[in-house]
Steps between C-alpha positions, in 0.01 A plus 500: 500500500839372609847581370812285478825677572852427377541214748191331355307558823125564475418830666190703566548833321436842647174642379547796264274723706633818334459372144337765284254383235388784276329467163844496336618210718172308470520514122847345505418225748166411337661455160788302649261274692310425180824388333581278799151344487552431130817307585766753402786624719510877552810716474506850652778703336595857577749742653599477863238649730193429287353251748567175310575283802219651708247441223632144453448425870153653488412287197626190683271590789204514262592156362491373857758219483819468710783700346859408418722803439831495314726801452709497181874454549781487244663217696201267471535164331204284402553291813450812716146521363413132460700313764793262519628180652641610831685252721410135546242290679629188678293197591611202713302181558612269782308170464500275810178312425687171538708523816787306355514708183613864500430675168588863439408700187611855429428729206550864418316730259521865406244732659299732272395839642241715319562871461234771474401463135439127540302558820271742315460273197434188706251653743316744276629813671525846345854585392617862518834523320613852586755664265532170311723654232775546756543123477685368196302359209647152541374483860149597387484245215320259733199734488436434129348148531329595827309788344429338164482121534410509872774246563817519704811284511778498758835325540374268774576129461157414641229468238239674719721809530650495152187565296191667639184662371439860593219529756185642334483789749861609445531851353788742456545875535824662381644848545795668330672830429566616144799335330707819507520486881835393647507134603210398275542215253317464173246221535429226247248589230338161559439588865369847417261340252347281773388786726277806480715808560334805653713816495455706816576870501492758778172513690247770427471802731209363705678171567829666598321727747314208659815287520694787660227550761464129570873456560551811711162597655559862401205727427351507151624854441858412598498184288381701199782754542763225510358317199482822297868570573607150397280495190621848407859378509405194295320708239790744471692246292827631645609204715704188427225282648134583556404530868237244601238462768781367720628856517158616620492227764853569625435874537160447663617235748798715599273797563260284701787367711619846601149651504577756231253662259593589139554876480673735257705674765599188694870438439488143637217405261697641206814306597305174544344536154834585344686211663242237413415613147860575396594152623211329322549672163881502465762233446737432785776762485312726255548821696420738212156348449432501872564874521266558205227291665533692826446825314188368327362366829537844659297652214229236540474555876451872440228417247297240689547587869 
């Protein structure tokens, strides 16, 4: 599998050697792969930290085609996805076939450059459109005929670039946060209707423990203690935002870096948990909530360590 980055360069991706595939994850990817095989784009929707992008990349690896990745952006125009006429191409013909006759012909034409969406459509690559609702609806309108009619039109003056059929192996995977998140736009109902949306929630306990271990190389016992603290805070229902598996990973990797073991009486461990989890579950500048979270985290450390 290859990926295409934002400069439209084909790259060999890093293998996801620490990807964790539990029963929970397999169920998601198997269902999603069946929808892709049936010809439907898949949309992973869920809160930040629920593994949407990671699962999308894993699904793309199962599909086995080169991957084009786009990250949603409010500044995108349709041309940023499809392409545009950029600069000019000059051609000059100097005819001296007859030595006594000197004939010169010159012409100039606009040069069309494909962007990532067109590259994927034309070559049958897998498109991962990450956080696609951060782009405005008018920029994403081009997706409607691609996903439904399997046709794509551009603004190129050349007939071969203006109207093209979607390659039969082209498929699309989308991810998004819920609409109430800051910076997220409401998508078109017509676009939502063309994809199969799978809502992802927080991972189950087994998956969170395995992910925490895979990312940090901590012992099983230490990973379980960290996950129980994070899940305990989540289940308390007393935070502005639910802590996610990212909190587990950040705590575990920090401990692994400084060779520290989770312990009830370790002041550094308590401060690390408080810093990371208060930051993850509170709005910027929300000091009152941060102090409340720190108090809850102390209680959870005493309970699970």
